[in-house]
N, C-alpha and C positions, 0 to 999 in steps of 0.2 A: 637421314641419320645424326646429323648434328644442326638443331635450328637457334636461331637467335630471334627473339621477338621483342622488338623495341627496347634495347638494352643498351643504359647510360652506366658509364662508371665515373662518379666526380668526388674527387677527394675534398677533406675538410677544409682545405686553403682555398677552394672554389674552382681548383683546376677540373677542366673536364677532359678526361683522357678519351672516353668514347661516347658517344651521343647518339642515342636513339637509333642503336645500329639493329637491321633486321635482314637476316639473309639465312640461305640454309646450303648445307652440304650434303649432296646425295651419297648413298651408300657405296664404297667403292670407288669414289670420286677423289681426286687431288686439287685440292684448292690453296692455289697460292697469295698470301696476304703480302702486298708488297708497296713500297712507301717509303719516305725519308722518315731518320731518326725521329722520335718523340710524337710519331702521326696515331699511335695507339694500336698498332698492329699486334705488338708483343701482349699488351694488355687484353687484347682481344681474347688470343689464344690462353692465356693464364687464366681467364674465368672459365674457361671448358673444364679445367681439372681444379678448378677453385683455388688456386693459388692466390688468385685476387678474387674477390667477392664483387659482383654487380650491384650497384647502388639501387638501380632498378631494372624492371624486365625478367624476360624468361629465357633460359638457355634449357634445352633438352637433347639430350644424348640416348638414340635409339627408342625414342617414345618417352624416356623419364625424365621430368622435371630433377634437373641435378641439386636444385637448392634442397630438396630433402634427403639427399642421399648423404652418406658419412664420407668426409672429405678423403681420408685415408683409404676407405675401401673403393673409393670412385678413382682414385690415383693410380692403385695398383689394377684396374681394369683399363687403363687408359696409358698407351705407350707415351714416352717422352724423351727427346732427344734434344741437347743444347750443345750451342759451340763450342764450348768448353767440356763436353764431352762429361765430365762430372765422374768417372771410375773411382772406386776405392783403390787407393794406391798399395794397401797392405794385404789386397785379394789378388789371387789369379785371375788371366783372362778368363778361364773357364768358370770360376766362382762368381766373378762379376757379371757373367751372362746369366748365369742361373741365379741372380740376385731375386726378382720378382717371384716366379715360380716355388723358390725356398718360402718365402712372406706369405704366399699362398697355402702354404701347407704340403706340397707335392712332395713325394717321396724322395730320398735324394738321389737314388740311382734314375728315378726319369726325370727329374730336375737337371743332372748333368749330361743324359743322353739328350734332353732337348737344347740344352745350350750348346753342346757339340755341334748337333743339326744346324741350328742358326749360324754358327761361325762359318761353317761350310758353305752356306748358303750368301753370306756375305764375303767369300773368298778367302778365309784364314782357315789353314788346316790344324784343326784341334790338337792333333798329333805334335806340332811343330810350336804351334803358339798358346795352346791352351794351360801349359804351366808357367807361362811366362808372366811378367809384372808390367803395368800400365808404363812405368817408367824404360822398359826394353823395347817397346813400340814406337813407330814412326807415327807423326800427326795423324797421318791417312789410315793407319790400322788401328789407331785408338778411337777415331770417329767409327769405323767399321765395328768396332766391339760395342760402341755406345748404341748403335742402330739394332745389333744382334740383341743386346740386352732390353732394348724398349720391345723387340718382337717375341721375347721370349716366352711369355705366356700367351701368346697368341690374342692380342688385345684386338677388338673391331675398330678402336680409333687410335691413330698415331699423330702426336703432336710433335712437331720440329721447328725448332728457332735457331734459325741461322745456322742449320748443322753442318754446311760445307764450307763455312766463311773461314775457319782458320787454317786452311790449307793453300797451298799454290796452286794457279791455276790448272796444271797440267792433272795433278792428284784431284782437285776439284772435278773437273770434265770425267774422270774417270771413275769417280764416286758416284755423279749422277747418274753415268751411265749405268752402273751396279745397282744403283738404288731402284731406278726406273725398270731395270729386269726384274728384281726381287718383288717390287709392288705388283709386277703383272702377274706373278706367281701367285702370291698370297691373297691379291686383293683388297687390301686395308685401305680404310677411309682415311685420308691424311689431310691435316691442316698444318701449312709449311710457311713460316714467316720468314722473310728475306727483303733487303734492299736493292737486290739486283734485279732490273727488269730484265737480263737476259735469263738467268735463272729462272724466275717466275716462268717466261713464256715457254723455256724449254720444260720444266717440270709439271707444270700446270695444268688441268684438264680446264680450269676456270682460273681466272685472276681477280682478286679484289683489289683494285688499285684506291689506296688511302690518301684522302686530302688529311687536314685536321680532326681525328676523331670520326670522320665518316669515310663512307665507302663513294667515290666519285664514280667508280665503273667497276660493275661485276658481270665478266664476259669472257667467252673462249678467247685466248690468246691473239688468234687471227683477227678477231673483231677489236679487240683494245688496240692491235697495232695498226689496224687498216682503217678503223671509224671511231677513232679518240670520243668519248662521250662529251667532253667540256675540252675548253683551252688548258685547262691544269693537266688533265690528262694528257693531252698532246705533247705539251710541254716536258712532263715527266718521262714519257715513253721515248723521248728524244726526236730530234730531227730526220734520224736514220733509221725511224721505225720501219720504212719500207724494206730496207736491208736486214732488219730482226725478222721483219716478216717472212723472210726466205726460209728461216728454222722452221716455221710452223705451216708451211704451205707444201703440202705432199706433191710429187709427181703422179698425174693421172695419165692413163692410156690416150686421153683424147687431146694430151698435149704433144703428141708424139709424132714426127714425120716418119714415111715409109721410104726408105732410100733402095736404089738398087740392091739385089740381094743374090747371089751366088754360093754353091754348095761346093765343099769340098772336093767332091770325086768328079765335079765339071772340069772340061778342057776350058783354058783359058779364052773368054769370049771375046777377045780382040777390042770389041767397043762397049762401054759400060753404060754410054749415055750420061755419065756424071762424073766427077772427078774422083770417085772412090764406090766402093761398094762394101757391103757388110758379106763376112763369110761366115755361113752356117754350117754345121754338121749334118749327117743324114737325119736325125731327130730332129731337127731344127732349132738345135741349141747353139748358142752364141760361140763361134771359135775365134774371129779375128776379124780382119779387113783386109782391102787389096786396093791398090791406086790404080788408076786409068792407065798410067804409063806400064805398070805391072801387067795389067792385064792384055797388053799387045806384044808380049814374051810368047816363047812358045812353053807347051807343058800343060800340066794341071793346076788348078786353084790351089790344091794342097802344097804345090811345091814353091808356090810364091804369096801364100799369105802371111800375113803379120800378126803379132801376137795383139788382143785387145786388153788395153790396160784400163781404159777409160769405161768404165759400165757401173752400173748401179742397178739393184732391185726397183720393181714398181713401187710406189709409196714412199721412198725416200725425200727427204726434203729438198727444195730446190736450193737451200743452201749447200749441202751436200752435192750437190748437181754442180753448183756454179765452182766449189771449191775442188771437184774432181776435174773440171775443164782447166783450172789455173794449175793445179798440180802438174798433168801431163801435157799442157800446153796444147789442147785438144780443143777444135773447132766444134765437137758436138760429142755426146757421151751417146754409148748404148744402154737401152734399159731392159731388163729382163724381168719374167715373171717374179712376183713378191714372194713365191715360195722359194725361190732361190734354185730352181731347179734347171736354170739357164735357159729356158723358152724365150727366144727373143720375140720382143713386143715392137720397137720401134728404135729411134735415136731423138734425142731432145736436143735441138740446137741453143744457141744465145738468144736467138729472136723468139722461139717458141718458149724459153724460159721467162723472157720478160713480158711475154702475151701470156702465159701462165700466172704469174702474179698480179697482172694488171685484172685479168679475169676473177682472180679469188678476192681482190677488194671490190671490185663493183659486184661480185654476188653476195657479199656481206652487206654493201650498200643498200642493194636491192632485195634481201633476204630470199634470193633464189639458189638453186644450185649453179655450182660453178659452169658446167657444161651448156646451161641455159644461157649465157651471158653471150652476146654477139659480137662481132669485131667493130660493129660501127658503134656500139656503145663504149667500147674501149676508147676508139678514136674521139669519142665526143666528151670524154673525159680528159684526154692529153693538154 
């Protein structure tokens, strides 16, 4: 969808901002460009919509060499979101969102209808916020409007330059979650610039880690964290990259243990053969848990079962699992089916969590599936 072929940007004073850059962003992919200030990542992004012209090389969007395109028309076909948002202060939220459709000649009614639809998609009620002006919105709300405006004309490509950097951490995480949900629905191709490796890891399908004007590693987040290509990348992602990798390593069914299980309608078994058992309902869905001490009481499982608070669906990240264990002071968490219907699959313990992380790192190093990594190979890397 976006292709860079030996692209260089050199300024008249001799400064080389981007040096012989070649990479490709696939259709529907979100690629994050991450690196320190002045490394060339923003220059790279601005060359896609010709806000900056390359000195040499070729950039194509959807197979078209953009050097032959009219810059104004090109920018109307490419969504653009910046940290400062750049909303027009004299226009309402609805008018701001409809800006590009108006410029493309859409009928007023169609443009406003599309603007209202996008505001709803980014979590703003057009009936409440549509008539307000930017100064009447919070920073997070203004950022949402900026995203809605960039998507209003259904652009195939969206460029985002530090889009969530101007808001506090809590709002930033919420905006990131909303953006991921929105992108999953729209399937837009995204190039996103950030200096924050955690944001890059969280959002990107692939990450381009920049040195000075060059990409040091272009890979999936888990690979960048688990097997840095150079000492520079290892230093940039940080000594705690193992912890960061938890956020991009999903829980798989092979990571789970199978504890004793009892049903709600069962008579208390007296002996569990373990310190606790998982309680399921008649359909096999997760209900709660029961301790060995409770199992020795009289009556039914239903009368003594405890509520299960520490649980997650399959596919959740190991970071979420670790956080859930800490939040509930739990020695394990229950894992249910990915569809969220409640079907119990097994439990994840701290030992299995650690094993899953080591399997993931070893799998990337050997270019094999995680399930193919043996326990012996894990032990040999310790």
